[in-house]
C-alpha positions as a printed NumPy array, in Angstrom:
array([[ 80.281, 253.449,   7.127],
       [ 80.808, 250.82 ,   9.357],
       [ 84.492, 251.306,   9.118],
       [ 84.27 , 254.927,   9.974],
       [ 82.265, 254.051,  13.272],
       [ 84.991, 251.529,  14.312],
       [ 87.755, 254.122,  13.804],
       [ 85.879, 256.759,  15.307],
       [ 84.939, 254.148,  18.51 ],
       [ 88.746, 253.454,  18.624],
       [ 89.32 , 257.122,  19.058],
       [ 86.497, 257.691,  21.548],
       [ 88.042, 254.945,  23.66 ],
       [ 91.254, 257.021,  24.112],
       [ 89.666, 259.174,  27.057],
       [ 92.054, 260.372,  29.129],
       [ 92.133, 262.947,  32.228],
       [ 93.495, 266.134,  30.975],
       [ 92.538, 269.352,  29.141],
       [ 89.351, 269.326,  27.763],
       [ 88.525, 269.1  ,  24.166],
       [ 85.726, 268.653,  21.541],
       [ 86.511, 267.314,  18.17 ],
       [ 83.599, 268.309,  15.724],
       [ 83.718, 266.186,  12.362],
       [ 81.536, 266.668,   9.558],
       [ 80.336, 262.926,   8.189],
       [ 79.129, 262.186,   4.831],
       [ 75.502, 260.996,   4.932],
       [ 73.618, 259.254,   2.844],
       [ 70.487, 262.087,   2.818],
       [ 71.578, 265.507,   1.292],
       [ 71.939, 267.013,   5.287],
       [ 75.383, 266.219,   6.589],
       [ 75.011, 265.319,  10.227],
       [ 77.903, 266.152,  12.691],
       [ 79.237, 263.499,  15.057],
       [ 80.699, 265.272,  18.075],
       [ 83.451, 263.621,  20.04 ],
       [ 83.182, 266.147,  23.152],
       [ 85.306, 267.036,  26.12 ],
       [ 87.736, 264.198,  25.865],
       [ 91.44 , 263.541,  25.267],
       [ 93.068, 260.84 ,  22.942],
       [ 95.708, 258.705,  24.401],
       [ 98.454, 258.343,  22.197],
       [ 98.073, 254.23 ,  22.29 ],
       [ 94.681, 254.32 ,  21.392],
       [ 95.294, 256.896,  18.646],
       [ 98.034, 254.9  ,  17.08 ],
       [ 95.879, 251.794,  17.183],
       [ 93.209, 253.918,  15.012],
       [ 95.716, 255.555,  13.09 ],
       [ 97.636, 252.501,  11.857],
       [ 94.391, 250.709,  10.716],
       [ 93.438, 253.534,   8.139],
       [ 97.056, 254.424,   7.204],
       [ 97.808, 250.988,   6.114],
       [ 95.082, 251.546,   3.363],
       [ 97.105, 254.342,   2.135],
       [ 95.188, 257.085,   3.132],
       [ 97.516, 260.136,   4.729],
       [ 95.206, 261.702,   6.884],
       [ 91.63 , 261.335,   8.673],
       [ 89.882, 264.351,   6.225],
       [ 91.122, 262.341,   3.188],
       [ 89.797, 259.163,   4.778],
       [ 86.734, 260.66 ,   4.919],
       [ 86.615, 262.272,   1.441],
       [ 86.813, 258.667,   0.073],
       [ 83.225, 257.875,  -0.383],
       [ 81.631, 261.089,  -0.769],
       [ 81.814, 264.941,  -0.69 ],
       [ 81.362, 266.792,   2.494],
       [ 82.384, 270.144,   3.851],
       [ 86.105, 271.239,   3.545],
       [ 85.932, 272.873,   6.628],
       [ 85.791, 271.067,  10.249],
       [ 86.222, 272.68 ,  13.787],
       [ 88.184, 271.227,  16.509],
       [ 87.678, 273.335,  19.8  ],
       [ 89.862, 272.865,  22.865],
       [ 88.447, 273.881,  26.297],
       [ 91.176, 275.607,  28.793],
       [ 89.569, 276.16 ,  31.92 ],
       [ 91.274, 279.145,  33.721],
       [ 92.048, 279.843,  37.355],
       [ 89.325, 281.87 ,  39.188],
       [ 90.681, 284.926,  40.801],
       [ 87.236, 286.941,  41.581],
       [ 83.352, 285.874,  42.447],
       [ 82.22 , 288.624,  40.322],
       [ 79.396, 287.735,  37.337],
       [ 80.668, 288.465,  34.667],
       [ 79.29 , 289.517,  31.411],
       [ 81.321, 291.758,  29.405],
       [ 83.877, 290.1  ,  27.56 ],
       [ 86.485, 291.485,  24.511],
       [ 89.094, 289.376,  22.755],
       [ 91.627, 291.284,  20.958],
       [ 94.221, 288.392,  19.964],
       [ 95.281, 285.467,  20.937],
       [ 97.261, 286.394,  23.856],
       [ 94.969, 289.676,  24.966],
       [ 91.476, 289.734,  26.269],
       [ 89.306, 291.9  ,  29.04 ],
       [ 86.713, 291.138,  30.773],
       [ 84.116, 293.189,  32.897],
       [ 81.01 , 292.516,  35.585],
       [ 79.694, 293.208,  38.816],
       [ 81.158, 294.721,  41.925],
       [ 83.058, 297.098,  39.59 ],
       [ 85.364, 294.513,  38.151],
       [ 87.432, 294.961,  35.123],
       [ 90.415, 292.651,  34.2  ],
       [ 92.608, 291.837,  31.862],
       [ 95.25 , 289.02 ,  30.476],
       [ 97.791, 289.992,  28.099],
       [ 99.971, 286.292,  28.153],
       [ 96.897, 284.226,  26.895],
       [ 95.254, 283.822,  30.28 ],
       [ 97.992, 282.468,  32.376],
       [ 97.541, 285.521,  34.253],
       [ 94.677, 288.193,  34.822],
       [ 95.508, 291.409,  36.282],
       [ 92.251, 292.914,  38.203],
       [ 91.738, 296.72 ,  37.668],
       [ 89.493, 298.692,  39.559],
       [ 87.931, 302.312,  38.943],
       [ 88.393, 304.203,  42.237],
       [ 84.925, 305.209,  43.69 ],
       [ 83.096, 302.797,  41.332],
       [ 83.219, 299.352,  43.185],
       [ 79.845, 298.947,  42.764],
       [ 79.002, 299.531,  39.341],
       [ 77.894, 296.5  ,  37.173],
       [ 80.247, 296.448,  34.324],
       [ 78.095, 294.753,  31.854],
       [ 79.963, 295.402,  28.48 ],
       [ 83.329, 296.069,  27.217],
       [ 85.259, 297.067,  24.134],
       [ 88.64 , 296.594,  24.07 ],
       [ 91.344, 297.736,  21.149],
       [ 94.843, 296.651,  22.251],
       [ 96.15 , 295.511,  25.526],
       [ 96.33 , 298.931,  26.592],
       [ 93.053, 300.501,  25.357],
       [ 89.422, 299.612,  26.612],
       [ 85.977, 300.879,  26.894],
       [ 83.928, 299.662,  29.807],
       [ 79.897, 300.462,  30.332],
       [ 77.681, 300.376,  33.47 ],
       [ 74.178, 299.067,  33.148],
       [ 71.764, 300.914,  35.484],
       [ 71.365, 303.852,  37.195],
       [ 74.045, 305.776,  36.964],
       [ 75.007, 304.185,  33.757],
       [ 78.784, 305.265,  32.944],
       [ 81.276, 304.929,  30.619],
       [ 84.98 , 304.711,  31.249],
       [ 88.259, 304.323,  28.921],
       [ 91.503, 303.684,  29.706],
       [ 94.671, 304.143,  28.093],
       [ 97.419, 302.093,  29.877],
       [ 96.08 , 298.877,  30.637],
       [ 93.722, 299.751,  33.328],
       [ 96.278, 301.595,  35.579],
       [ 93.979, 304.642,  35.202],
       [ 90.174, 305.052,  34.287],
       [ 88.884, 308.746,  32.594],
       [ 85.058, 309.122,  32.998],
       [ 83.545, 309.584,  29.316],
       [ 79.854, 309.542,  29.996],
       [ 77.666, 309.47 ,  32.707],
       [ 73.705, 309.428,  32.993],
       [ 71.415, 310.013,  35.771],
       [ 68.2  , 309.731,  34.125],
       [ 65.691, 307.326,  35.928],
       [ 65.124, 304.468,  33.765],
       [ 68.462, 304.357,  32.522],
       [ 69.898, 300.914,  31.957],
       [ 72.452, 300.315,  29.364],
       [ 72.258, 296.762,  27.755],
       [ 75.429, 296.503,  25.243],
       [ 77.524, 298.824,  23.11 ],
       [ 79.359, 297.824,  19.883],
       [ 82.035, 299.495,  17.783],
       [ 82.481, 299.529,  13.748],
       [ 86.137, 300.464,  14.158],
       [ 88.366, 302.096,  16.497],
       [ 86.579, 305.456,  16.446],
       [ 82.839, 304.783,  15.759],
       [ 80.476, 302.977,  18.24 ],
       [ 76.949, 302.746,  19.673],
       [ 75.388, 301.571,  22.897],
       [ 71.981, 300.884,  23.429],
       [ 69.686, 301.546,  27.009],
       [ 66.122, 300.263,  28.1  ],
       [ 63.458, 302.476,  27.482],
       [ 62.906, 306.096,  28.479],
       [ 59.241, 307.577,  27.614],
       [ 58.467, 305.199,  25.195],
       [ 61.583, 305.52 ,  23.287],
       [ 64.644, 303.174,  23.619],
       [ 67.895, 305.471,  24.287],
       [ 70.979, 305.227,  22.183],
       [ 74.044, 307.205,  22.488],
       [ 77.173, 307.009,  19.811],
       [ 80.633, 308.179,  19.514],
       [ 82.716, 309.148,  16.508],
       [ 86.123, 309.564,  18.377],
       [ 87.118, 306.295,  19.937],
       [ 84.722, 307.199,  22.927],
       [ 86.084, 310.28 ,  24.045],
       [ 82.63 , 311.887,  23.406],
       [ 79.133, 310.057,  23.666],
       [ 76.34 , 312.223,  21.791],
       [ 72.797, 311.013,  22.52 ],
       [ 70.801, 310.553,  19.415],
       [ 67.649, 312.717,  19.68 ],
       [ 64.599, 310.928,  21.011],
       [ 62.236, 311.226,  18.271],
       [ 64.465, 309.485,  16.396],
       [ 64.761, 306.288,  18.754],
       [ 62.787, 303.389,  18.085],
       [ 59.742, 303.336,  19.64 ],
       [ 59.126, 300.616,  22.387],
       [ 56.292, 298.665,  23.292],
       [ 54.866, 298.534,  26.662],
       [ 57.135, 296.09 ,  28.558],
       [ 59.392, 295.583,  25.697],
       [ 63.376, 295.705,  26.826],
       [ 66.83 , 294.477,  25.851],
       [ 68.841, 291.823,  27.838],
       [ 72.166, 292.933,  29.438],
       [ 73.069, 289.527,  29.92 ],
       [ 76.341, 289.276,  27.599],
       [ 76.809, 292.925,  25.791],
       [ 75.809, 291.222,  22.565],
       [ 72.043, 292.011,  22.167],
       [ 73.43 , 294.815,  19.912],
       [ 75.732, 294.294,  16.995],
       [ 77.002, 296.123,  14.035],
       [ 78.362, 294.983,  10.687],
       [ 79.381, 296.823,   7.541],
       [ 79.163, 300.714,   6.829],
       [ 76.218, 301.921,   9.504],
       [ 74.12 , 298.566,   9.897],
       [ 73.562, 298.129,  13.555],
       [ 71.023, 295.865,  14.855],
       [ 69.587, 295.166,  18.319],
       [ 67.261, 292.559,  19.829],
       [ 64.688, 292.784,  22.53 ],
       [ 61.996, 290.735,  24.745],
       [ 59.554, 290.809,  27.313],
       [ 56.729, 291.974,  25.619],
       [ 58.103, 291.305,  22.363],
       [ 61.015, 289.28 ,  20.73 ],
       [ 61.653, 292.39 ,  18.184],
       [ 64.892, 293.423,  16.035],
       [ 65.464, 297.026,  15.677],
       [ 67.795, 297.896,  13.021],
       [ 69.399, 300.58 ,  11.241],
       [ 71.623, 301.081,   8.035],
       [ 72.532, 304.508,   8.74 ],
       [ 74.735, 304.412,  11.793],
       [ 71.469, 304.514,  14.206],
       [ 70.06 , 307.764,  12.426],
       [ 66.7  , 305.964,  11.621],
       [ 65.23 , 302.589,  12.856],
       [ 62.66 , 299.919,  11.593],
       [ 61.634, 297.443,  13.832],
       [ 60.746, 293.786,  12.565],
       [ 59.059, 290.7  ,  14.324],
       [ 60.871, 287.487,  15.262],
       [ 59.398, 284.317,  16.32 ],
       [ 61.468, 283.655,  19.431],
       [ 59.761, 283.151,  22.796],
       [ 58.381, 286.223,  24.387],
       [ 55.318, 287.57 ,  26.58 ],
       [ 57.204, 287.176,  30.211],
       [ 59.688, 289.417,  31.278],
       [ 62.461, 286.723,  31.263],
       [ 61.918, 285.822,  27.612],
       [ 63.305, 287.133,  24.334],
       [ 66.322, 287.824,  22.243],
       [ 69.574, 287.86 ,  24.523],
       [ 72.19 , 287.645,  22.03 ],
       [ 72.387, 288.474,  17.843],
       [ 75.392, 287.971,  15.463],
       [ 75.772, 288.681,  11.971],
       [ 78.509, 287.339,   9.637],
       [ 77.795, 289.919,   7.29 ],
       [ 74.947, 292.363,   6.243],
       [ 72.357, 290.006,   5.681],
       [ 72.914, 286.878,   7.415],
       [ 72.416, 286.561,  11.08 ],
       [ 71.365, 284.247,  13.767],
       [ 69.628, 285.419,  17.262],
       [ 69.227, 283.415,  20.405],
       [ 67.417, 283.299,  23.496],
       [ 64.604, 281.961,  25.118],
       [ 63.501, 281.918,  28.769],
       [ 66.339, 282.699,  31.635],
       [ 63.88 , 281.07 ,  34.555],
       [ 63.463, 278.002,  32.155],
       [ 66.934, 277.56 ,  30.668],
       [ 65.963, 273.926,  29.582],
       [ 63.321, 274.984,  27.449],
       [ 63.882, 274.371,  23.7  ],
       [ 61.271, 276.127,  22.313],
       [ 61.846, 279.077,  20.234],
       [ 65.278, 279.81 ,  21.44 ],
       [ 67.033, 280.107,  17.95 ],
       [ 66.176, 281.796,  14.681],
       [ 68.015, 282.838,  11.309],
       [ 68.116, 285.25 ,   8.604],
       [ 69.333, 285.748,   4.978],
       [ 68.055, 289.165,   4.407],
       [ 69.215, 291.332,   6.957],
       [ 66.989, 290.93 ,   9.512],
       [ 63.656, 291.615,   7.887],
       [ 62.383, 287.979,   8.138],
       [ 63.247, 285.013,  10.663],
       [ 62.92 , 281.408,  10.527],
       [ 63.034, 279.667,  13.809],
       [ 65.25 , 276.501,  13.791],
       [ 62.983, 273.826,  15.973],
       [ 65.012, 270.325,  14.932],
       [ 68.552, 270.202,  15.565],
       [ 68.634, 273.273,  17.288],
       [ 70.508, 274.588,  20.634],
       [ 69.455, 272.727,  24.029],
       [ 67.696, 275.645,  25.517],
       [ 68.444, 279.296,  26.822],
       [ 71.398, 280.942,  25.131],
       [ 72.726, 284.078,  26.431],
       [ 75.5  , 284.791,  23.66 ],
       [ 76.05 , 283.929,  20.22 ],
       [ 78.936, 284.405,  18.181],
       [ 80.17 , 283.911,  14.587],
       [ 83.995, 282.598,  14.095],
       [ 85.777, 284.684,  12.017],
       [ 87.736, 283.105,   8.981],
       [ 85.   , 280.385,   8.535],
       [ 82.315, 280.229,   6.067],
       [ 79.118, 279.647,   8.344],
       [ 80.264, 278.385,  11.753],
       [ 78.633, 280.278,  15.038],
       [ 78.994, 279.148,  18.605],
       [ 76.193, 279.685,  21.121],
       [ 76.518, 279.747,  25.028],
       [ 74.837, 279.894,  28.004],
       [ 74.122, 278.7  ,  31.531],
       [ 72.984, 275.303,  30.659],
       [ 76.06 , 274.729,  27.97 ],
       [ 77.515, 275.672,  24.352],
       [ 76.501, 274.329,  21.323],
       [ 77.768, 274.762,  17.574],
       [ 76.657, 275.155,  14.09 ],
       [ 78.956, 274.89 ,  10.936],
       [ 75.997, 275.58 ,   8.57 ],
       [ 74.515, 279.404,   9.333],
       [ 72.415, 277.915,  12.181],
       [ 70.606, 275.405,  10.331],
       [ 71.856, 272.396,  12.608],
       [ 73.538, 272.763,  15.957],
       [ 75.287, 270.271,  17.883],
       [ 76.28 , 270.218,  21.757],
       [ 79.685, 271.342,  22.275],
       [ 79.779, 271.69 ,  26.234],
       [ 78.063, 271.545,  29.116],
       [ 79.755, 274.009,  31.489],
       [ 77.333, 277.266,  31.994],
       [ 78.707, 280.772,  31.044],
       [ 77.295, 284.145,  30.045],
       [ 79.338, 285.352,  27.478],
       [ 81.646, 284.882,  24.725],
       [ 83.937, 286.71 ,  22.383],
       [ 86.266, 285.349,  19.357],
       [ 89.265, 287.368,  18.292],
       [ 89.477, 288.56 ,  14.786],
       [ 91.342, 285.883,  13.147],
       [ 89.213, 283.368,  14.674],
       [ 92.017, 281.046,  16.308],
       [ 91.136, 281.996,  20.239],
       [ 88.382, 282.912,  22.358],
       [ 87.145, 283.149,  26.005],
       [ 84.164, 282.185,  27.507],
       [ 83.119, 283.759,  31.117],
       [ 80.079, 283.644,  33.624],
       [ 79.071, 283.309,  37.357],
       [ 81.326, 283.163,  39.887],
       [ 84.35 , 284.578,  38.245],
       [ 84.668, 281.563,  35.618],
       [ 86.637, 281.989,  32.549],
       [ 87.432, 279.689,  29.721],
       [ 89.719, 279.849,  26.621],
       [ 88.731, 278.364,  23.519],
       [ 91.355, 277.511,  21.192],
       [ 90.175, 276.599,  17.681],
       [ 91.412, 274.864,  14.422],
       [ 89.673, 275.271,  11.42 ],
       [ 90.69 , 272.276,   9.606],
       [ 91.59 , 268.532,  10.499],
       [ 93.568, 268.25 ,   7.383],
       [ 97.574, 268.485,   8.321],
       [ 97.243, 267.363,  11.728],
       [ 97.32 , 263.782,  11.451],
       [100.842, 262.839,   9.997],
       [103.19 , 259.735,  10.868],
       [103.085, 260.76 ,  14.577],
       [100.809, 259.173,  16.736],
       [100.812, 262.001,  18.791],
       [ 97.531, 263.858,  17.375],
       [ 96.496, 265.312,  20.358],
       [ 99.922, 266.599,  21.9  ],
       [100.266, 269.92 ,  22.764],
       [101.851, 271.042,  19.774],
       [ 98.591, 270.709,  18.07 ],
       [ 98.057, 274.33 ,  19.384],
       [100.884, 275.492,  16.566],
       [ 98.815, 274.169,  13.666],
       [ 97.712, 276.945,  11.622],
       [ 94.032, 277.623,  12.057]])
């Protein structure tokens, strides 16, 4: 272990200005629990890495992962995250984000803001929906570089769709009912989606589409979940609602109670489950939910008015949301507004909020700091290679994720050369 510490110390000394990265290593521990060592927001220069590399290469070890495996078994999956802060072009508060692939991402937010990139974030093209410049677009769902659906939150609640990359938009839904306030929408596939609003007349209000957002039907109020007095959703990141499998959908609430509402039949019928997350005040509750399958999921939240409060900010489930277990130690570092599962990994999630971001590689049982920059929303494209985070004042960052360290280290000392991005994730 002393030798490992020596190598890691040498590596960590090679910090230079440049692109920011976080290297997450799962080291063997004497106990059953395997802690993470996180080298945060650093770049290893060639000389310092070369010195460390030579030291253990001379022992006949070909790469860092094999070297760590010499003394004990450890998880075979590690995660390398490179953050690229992208140039801001707007002062809007960005709450909706949808990553399509490693080149394409759409965002939405206040002041009628909608934009997309089709070159990996090098450039962003803003799109305006004429006559709707004051709407607050709290969620967006993108299907390719040309097709996206955007949802506004408050009255009037509206849905627009584009088929030409945002050049033109068509109104697909509008609701002027008093109390309407959409929090999020999600799609099982390109045709079938659902959106949830805060309660109206004692029931949460939900709408569905079965034709790719061309038409939306309102679920009969008597079939919608009954809401407690002062129970509401949060439109902080467009992720208080999520879907999985064939017809499973969950949404989380806060205020009077932090509950999970679940349907397994495309929203026709619902059942509510209690959770242990912080609640009781309008600023407290479940802000985001993510499932990797129909059984295993994570909720995050807390109190957005007290973002450093770590009490009851995250919980995990292994039974589809029926019961939830609070993570009190090694938890996220306070209020978090978004959590996302990293596709292609067995158990990795990233949670973000105005106080920073955290990562878990064991289904939420243990979390480690990833970054201290504040964001509201996060989206990771379906292969798990690239994601984007966004937040206040138009702040956007791109995440490049590499699933394994193995193979990244060869005879060359250029470990953190820009070419590292070409290594398969």
